[in-house]
Every structure is written in structure tokens, then in C-alpha cells.
C-alpha positions in Angstrom: 90.2 -74.0 -180.2 93.9 -74.0 -178.5 96.1 -77.1 -177.8 95.6 -78.7 -174.6 98.7 -79.0 -172.5 98.6 -82.7 -172.6 98.8 -82.3 -176.6 101.8 -80.4 -176.3 103.8 -82.6 -174.1 102.7 -85.6 -176.0 104.1 -83.5 -179.1 107.3 -83.0 -177.0 108.1 -86.7 -176.6 108.0 -86.9 -180.3 111.0 -85.0 -180.7 113.6 -86.1 -183.3 115.8 -89.1 -182.2 119.1 -88.6 -181.3 121.5 -88.8 -184.4 124.8 -88.1 -182.7 127.3 -91.1 -183.8 129.2 -92.7 -181.1 132.9 -91.7 -181.1 135.4 -94.3 -180.5 138.1 -93.1 -178.1 141.2 -92.5 -179.7 143.6 -93.7 -177.1 147.4 -94.2 -177.8 148.5 -97.6 -177.8 152.0 -97.0 -178.7 151.8 -100.3 -180.6 151.9 -99.2 -184.2 154.6 -100.6 -186.5 155.6 -99.0 -189.9 154.2 -101.1 -192.7 153.6 -100.0 -196.2 154.0 -102.9 -198.5 153.5 -103.3 -202.0 152.4 -106.3 -204.2 155.5 -105.4 -206.8 158.7 -106.8 -207.9 161.1 -106.0 -206.5 159.2 -104.7 -203.5 159.5 -100.9 -202.7 161.7 -100.1 -199.7 162.1 -96.4 -198.6 165.7 -96.3 -199.9 168.8 -95.9 -197.5 170.0 -93.2 -200.3 173.6 -92.3 -199.7 175.9 -90.5 -201.5 177.9 -92.7 -204.1 175.7 -95.3 -204.0 177.3 -98.8 -204.9 176.2 -101.2 -207.8 173.9 -103.5 -206.0 171.0 -104.9 -208.0 167.7 -103.7 -206.7 166.1 -106.6 -207.9 167.5 -108.5 -205.4 165.5 -107.0 -202.5 162.2 -109.1 -202.8 159.5 -109.3 -200.4 160.7 -106.6 -198.3 158.5 -103.7 -196.7 158.2 -100.2 -197.4 158.8 -98.0 -194.4 157.9 -94.6 -194.0 160.8 -93.8 -191.8 163.7 -95.7 -190.3 163.7 -98.1 -187.3 163.1 -96.3 -183.8 164.2 -96.3 -180.2 161.4 -95.6 -178.2 163.1 -93.8 -175.1 163.6 -90.3 -175.6 167.1 -89.3 -176.7 169.2 -86.5 -177.9 170.3 -85.9 -181.6 173.5 -84.9 -182.7 172.0 -81.2 -182.8 171.0 -81.5 -178.9 167.2 -82.1 -179.8 164.9 -84.4 -178.2 163.9 -87.3 -180.2 161.3 -90.1 -179.4 159.1 -92.3 -181.4 155.4 -91.0 -182.2 152.7 -93.1 -183.4 149.5 -91.3 -184.9 147.5 -92.6 -182.1 149.6 -90.8 -179.5 150.0 -87.6 -181.6 146.1 -87.2 -182.2 145.4 -88.0 -178.5 147.7 -85.4 -177.7 146.1 -83.2 -180.0 142.9 -83.7 -178.9 143.9 -83.1 -175.1 145.5 -79.6 -176.4 142.7 -78.6 -178.6 140.9 -75.6 -177.4 137.9 -76.1 -179.9 137.3 -79.3 -178.5 137.5 -77.9 -174.9 135.0 -75.6 -176.2 132.5 -78.1 -177.4 132.8 -79.7 -174.0 131.9 -76.1 -172.2 129.2 -75.9 -174.7 127.4 -79.2 -174.1 128.1 -78.5 -170.4 126.4 -75.5 -170.7 123.4 -76.6 -172.8 122.9 -79.6 -170.3 122.2 -77.2 -167.5 120.1 -74.8 -169.8 118.0 -77.9 -171.1 117.7 -79.3 -167.3 116.5 -76.0 -166.1 114.2 -75.5 -169.2 112.7 -79.3 -168.5 112.3 -78.1 -164.6 110.1 -75.2 -166.0 108.3 -77.2 -168.6 107.4 -79.6 -166.2 106.2 -77.0 -163.5 104.7 -74.8 -166.0 100.8 -74.3 -166.1 100.2 -71.5 -168.2 99.6 -72.4 -172.0 101.6 -69.8 -173.4 104.7 -70.8 -171.3 104.3 -74.6 -171.8 104.2 -73.6 -175.5 106.8 -71.5 -175.6 109.2 -73.9 -173.4 108.2 -77.0 -175.5 110.1 -75.4 -178.5 112.9 -74.1 -176.5 113.6 -77.6 -174.9 113.7 -79.2 -178.6 115.8 -76.2 -179.9 118.1 -77.2 -176.6 117.9 -81.0 -177.4 118.9 -80.1 -181.1 122.0 -77.9 -180.4 123.3 -80.5 -177.9 123.4 -83.3 -180.6 124.7 -80.8 -183.2 127.5 -80.1 -180.8 128.2 -83.5 -180.1 128.3 -83.9 -183.6 130.8 -81.1 -184.2 132.9 -82.6 -181.6 133.1 -85.8 -183.0 133.8 -84.8 -186.3 136.5 -82.5 -184.9 138.1 -85.2 -183.4 138.1 -87.4 -186.4 139.5 -84.3 -188.5 142.4 -84.4 -186.1 143.8 -87.5 -186.6 143.5 -86.8 -190.3 145.2 -83.7 -189.9 148.3 -85.3 -188.1 148.1 -88.3 -190.6 148.8 -85.7 -193.7 151.3 -84.0 -191.4 153.3 -87.4 -190.3 152.9 -87.7 -194.4 154.4 -84.4 -195.4 157.3 -84.7 -192.7 158.5 -88.2 -194.1 158.1 -87.2 -197.4 160.4 -84.0 -196.8 162.8 -86.0 -194.7 163.2 -88.7 -197.4 163.6 -85.8 -200.2 166.5 -84.4 -198.2 167.9 -87.9 -198.3 167.7 -88.0 -202.3 169.0 -84.2 -202.3 172.1 -85.6 -200.7 172.3 -88.1 -203.4 171.8 -85.8 -206.0 174.4 -83.5 -204.6 176.9 -86.0 -204.3 176.6 -87.2 -208.2 176.7 -83.3 -209.0 180.1 -82.8 -206.9 181.3 -85.4 -209.1 180.5 -83.9 -212.2 181.9 -80.6 -210.8 185.2 -82.2 -210.2 184.9 -83.5 -213.5 184.2 -80.1 -214.9 187.0 -78.4 -212.9 189.5 -80.7 -214.5 188.3 -79.9 -217.9 188.4 -76.5 -217.7 191.8 -76.4 -216.3 192.5 -78.2 -219.5 190.9 -76.0 -221.8 188.2 -78.3 -222.9 185.4 -76.3 -220.9 184.4 -72.6 -221.2 184.6 -70.3 -218.3 180.9 -69.4 -218.9 180.1 -73.4 -218.9 182.3 -73.8 -215.8 180.6 -71.0 -213.9 177.0 -72.1 -214.9 177.3 -75.8 -213.4 179.2 -74.2 -210.2 176.0 -71.9 -209.8 173.5 -75.0 -210.5 175.6 -76.9 -207.8 175.4 -73.9 -205.4 172.0 -73.6 -205.8 170.8 -76.9 -204.9 173.2 -76.5 -201.8 170.9 -73.7 -201.1 167.8 -75.6 -201.5 169.0 -78.3 -199.3 169.2 -75.8 -196.5 166.0 -74.7 -197.4 164.5 -78.2 -197.1 165.9 -78.5 -193.8 164.2 -75.4 -192.4 160.9 -76.7 -194.1 161.0 -79.9 -192.0 161.6 -78.0 -188.8 158.8 -75.5 -189.5 156.7 -78.9 -190.0 157.9 -80.2 -186.6 157.1 -76.8 -185.1 153.4 -77.4 -186.5 152.9 -80.8 -185.2 154.1 -79.9 -181.8 151.7 -76.5 -182.0 149.0 -79.0 -182.7 149.8 -81.3 -179.8 150.3 -78.4 -177.4 153.8 -79.4 -176.8 157.7 -77.9 -176.6 158.0 -76.4 -180.2 161.3 -77.7 -181.0 161.2 -81.2 -180.5 161.6 -83.6 -183.4 160.5 -87.5 -183.5 160.8 -90.7 -185.4 157.7 -90.9 -186.9 155.7 -94.2 -187.2 152.8 -94.3 -190.0 151.1 -97.5 -190.3 148.8 -97.5 -193.1 149.3 -101.2 -194.3 150.0 -102.6 -197.7 149.2 -100.6 -200.6 145.4 -101.8 -201.9 143.7 -100.3 -204.6 140.1 -99.3 -203.9 138.3 -101.9 -206.2 134.8 -101.8 -207.3 132.8 -99.4 -205.7 129.3 -98.5 -205.8 129.8 -94.5 -205.9 125.9 -94.0 -205.9 125.8 -96.1 -202.8 128.5 -94.2 -201.0 127.2 -91.1 -202.0 124.1 -92.0 -200.2 125.3 -93.3 -197.5 127.3 -90.2 -196.6 124.1 -88.3 -197.2 122.4 -90.1 -194.5 125.4 -90.1 -191.8 127.5 -86.9 -192.7 127.4 -85.0 -189.3 126.6 -81.7 -191.5 123.7 -83.4 -192.6 122.4 -84.4 -189.4 123.0 -81.2 -188.1 120.9 -79.3 -190.8 118.3 -82.0 -190.8 117.9 -80.8 -187.1 117.5 -77.2 -188.0 114.7 -78.5 -190.5 113.2 -80.7 -187.5 113.5 -77.6 -185.2 111.5 -75.1 -188.1 108.5 -77.9 -188.7 108.3 -78.1 -184.8 107.7 -74.3 -184.3 105.2 -74.5 -187.1 103.6 -77.6 -185.4 103.3 -75.5 -181.8 102.3 -72.4 -183.6 99.2 -70.7 -181.7 98.3 -67.3 -183.5 96.8 -66.1 -180.0 100.2 -66.7 -178.3 103.0 -67.2 -180.5 105.3 -64.4 -181.1 106.2 -65.0 -184.6 103.7 -64.9 -187.5 103.1 -68.0 -189.5 104.7 -66.7 -192.5 108.0 -66.0 -190.7 107.8 -69.5 -189.5 107.3 -71.3 -193.1 110.2 -69.0 -194.5 112.3 -70.2 -191.9 111.5 -73.8 -192.8 112.0 -73.1 -196.4 115.2 -71.3 -195.6 116.4 -74.3 -193.5 115.0 -77.2 -196.1 116.9 -75.2 -198.7 120.3 -75.6 -196.7 119.6 -79.1 -196.3 119.6 -79.6 -199.8 122.8 -77.8 -200.4 124.3 -79.9 -197.7 123.0 -82.8 -199.5 124.7 -81.5 -202.8 128.1 -80.4 -201.0 128.2 -83.9 -199.5 127.7 -86.0 -203.1 130.4 -83.6 -204.5 133.3 -84.0 -201.8 132.5 -87.7 -201.9 132.8 -88.0 -206.1 135.7 -85.7 -206.1 137.6 -88.2 -203.2 136.9 -91.0 -205.2 138.1 -89.4 -208.3 141.3 -88.9 -206.6 141.9 -92.2 -205.2 141.4 -93.3 -209.0 144.0 -90.8 -210.7 146.4 -91.8 -207.7 145.6 -95.6 -208.7 146.8 -94.8 -212.4 149.8 -92.8 -211.3 151.0 -95.5 -209.0 150.8 -98.1 -211.7 152.5 -95.7 -214.1 155.2 -95.3 -211.5 155.6 -99.0 -210.9 155.7 -99.7 -214.7 158.5 -97.0 -214.6 160.4 -98.7 -212.0 160.4 -101.9 -213.3 162.0 -100.3 -216.6 164.8 -99.0 -214.3 165.5 -102.1 -212.7 165.5 -103.9 -216.2 168.0 -101.4 -217.0 170.1 -101.9 -214.2 172.3 -105.3 -214.6 172.9 -104.0 -218.5 174.3 -100.7 -216.8 176.4 -102.7 -214.3 177.7 -104.8 -217.4 178.5 -101.8 -219.0 180.6 -100.7 -216.1 182.5 -104.2 -215.6 183.3 -103.6 -219.5 184.7 -100.2 -219.0 182.1 -98.8 -221.5 180.6 -96.3 -218.9 181.9 -94.9 -215.6 180.8 -95.2 -211.9 179.0 -91.7 -212.0 176.7 -93.3 -214.8 175.7 -96.2 -212.5 175.1 -93.7 -209.6 172.9 -91.5 -211.7 170.9 -94.7 -212.7 170.5 -95.7 -208.8 169.5 -92.2 -207.9 166.7 -92.6 -210.8 165.7 -95.9 -209.1 165.7 -94.2 -205.5 163.4 -91.3 -207.0 161.1 -93.8 -208.4 160.9 -95.7 -205.3 160.0 -92.6 -203.2 157.4 -91.3 -205.5 155.8 -95.0 -205.2 156.0 -94.6 -201.6 154.7 -91.3 -201.6 151.7 -92.2 -203.6 151.1 -95.5 -201.7 150.9 -93.4 -198.1 148.7 -90.7 -199.9 146.3 -93.1 -201.4 145.9 -95.1 -198.3 145.0 -91.7 -196.4 142.7 -90.9 -199.0 140.7 -94.1 -198.8 140.5 -94.1 -195.0 138.9 -90.7 -195.6 136.7 -91.4 -198.6 135.3 -94.2 -195.8 134.8 -91.2 -193.4 133.4 -88.8 -195.5 132.4 -86.4 -192.8 136.1 -85.4 -192.6 136.6 -84.8 -196.3 
């Protein structure tokens, strides 16, 4: 016996609920401050590493803040190269990237088109009197509603993912800038070593081969520094392209990630379960399963254009894809957690290594005072300390971003 039109209407009313998560609008506040502090002694600061470091004791710098970049002027200005510079926060850059994203605009267009199609289908469904038309339209309405949910999910995920893309790009640029500063400090040390080598060579205490080797090493580092500068310029180009603005602009980047904080005890099984229930990819695949089930529920051999076997095969395929998605989500959450724990081990080791260097520092300073070593020896130790500080800062930033992303597993 055929289903009545009323039964189909009631069935349609039981269509899957809307799972689309609400997206918090990412407006640019412009109030971000740089704050990446640590709990170690001495606290780790982004070092002002310049050539010829003096013999200041690093252990005196307590209770300071790790900064991702230098203090900035919020007003646009020209740097020495005539390039516009300005303060740029993650929120501002993310909002610019959202506004410039063609894929997000495409999602908006798709939703608008889907809504028009859905309204038309509902109008047709409400006025249809032919049984086969009502049956077909019921399925089409559910498919359209599911497609809208999936499009909204994808759009929200794209926005969230853009923010993490911006954060990682900020982090890489800041690290590259700090590496360039360290390179200058290293070059200053090597330049002094080269001057000493020239004197030794002129006095016959060094062979020409050794002299040439040391000169070549210095020249290679100079060339490497130029390559680093180009890499920074290219990274800013990538950032500007993401934001849809003039490509040659550079900024004082503000990355606010708060103090370093270990992730602590985590119920990994619970985190995986939560991710599997909320991940947009799972929700989208569940929608496909629900549509496949609904097609079977609406099946009527007298009017349906597909066979029941085909519909059942489609359901099995959708369920298999859902199962694969569950497994994929579990794997990416577990991998993210393991990455975070490995970073914490590396962070602790780096802090321990820095503490050892800071213990060594006053001894080295005393040796310099007694004339047992040269200023160059102290400069090399200060350079090692600066390197270790930067390692800790970089680990802190990476760890913070990974923890944030672990708590938003859809973006992993």
C-alpha cells in the first residue's frame, strides 16, 4: 500500500536537526599585546642580540616578559627602505584574510543559491498533490537542507583555519626575524675571529689554506644572511597575499599567546570522543548517512527511480565514509597531543640548557676580569645564551598554537 502524502509530510518534519556550529565573529579589536612569558629563572626574553654583546649578567633579568617582536608604533610609517610598516595583530590579519578569501565568498554564494533552491523546493512540496512528486520533493528538500548545513560547517571551519594559518605565518616570520638578528651576532663574532686569523696568517702562524677556509666560511654566512632576508620578504608577501593587500607591505607583528603553560593531564580518549562528535567533517558525513537512510525510508517500488539495492549500497558507502572519518579524527587528535607532549619535553630540556649557560656566565665573566680569556670568549657564550633564549621562545609559541588547535580539533 502506498504511503499517504500526510505520512511523507510527517516524515519530512523529522529531518535531521541542524548541527552547524555557531561561529563567533572574528572582528579585529586592535587591542592585542605581545605576551609570551615563562616561569623559569631568569625569565626568557626575546633578546636584543646585537654584535659585540657586552658582559651583562643574564641572570639579572628577572620577571620580564617574552616578546614575539619589538614594541610597535600603531601609526603607519616608512622604514629605512621606504616600506610601509604598521602594527598588525592576528585578529586584524585574520579578518582581512576572511574578507579577501574567495573560497569564503564562494561559500556565501553557495548558501544564497541553496536557500533560493530550498525555498523553491518547499513551495513545490507544499503545493504538490501528486504522490510521486511529493515523494521526490521530500527527498530533495532534505538533501538541500543537508547541503546547507554542510556548506555552513565548511565555511565556519575555513574561517577558523584561516586564523591558525595567520598565527603560524606570524610565528614563522617572527622566528625568521629573530634568526636574522642572531645571524648578525654570529657574523660579528666571526668577523673578530677572521681579523685574528689575518694577524696570525701575516705572522706565519696560520697556513693559507686555513686562512682561505675561514674566509670562505665567513663569506658563506654573509650570503646566507642575504638569503634569510629574502625569505622574510617572501613570507610577508605570503601574508599580504592572504590578506588581499599590497604585497610589499611589512609590519610589526603582534602575537598574543599568553604565558607558557603545559597542557597538563588530558583524558585523551575523552578528547577524541568529543572531537568525533563535534568535528565538522564527521557532522557532514553523518548528514550524508542521514540522507541515504531517508531515501530508503521514502522508497516506493512503484515510483522510485532508483532500486532499493542501489539505495542500500549508497547507505553502506556513506556509513563506511563516516567510519573512516571517525578514524581520521581520532588519529589527528592523538597525533596533535603527542606533538604537544614532545614539545614540552624539548621545552624543559631547553630551559635546563639555558640555566646551565647562565650558571657558566658569571664564571666566564670572572675569567675575563682575571685576563684568562678574551672578550671574544664571553661574546660566544652570550651568543649561545641568546640562541637558547630564542629556542625557548620559539618552542613556547609553537606549543601555544598547537594547544589552541588541539582544543579546536576541526582545524587540525
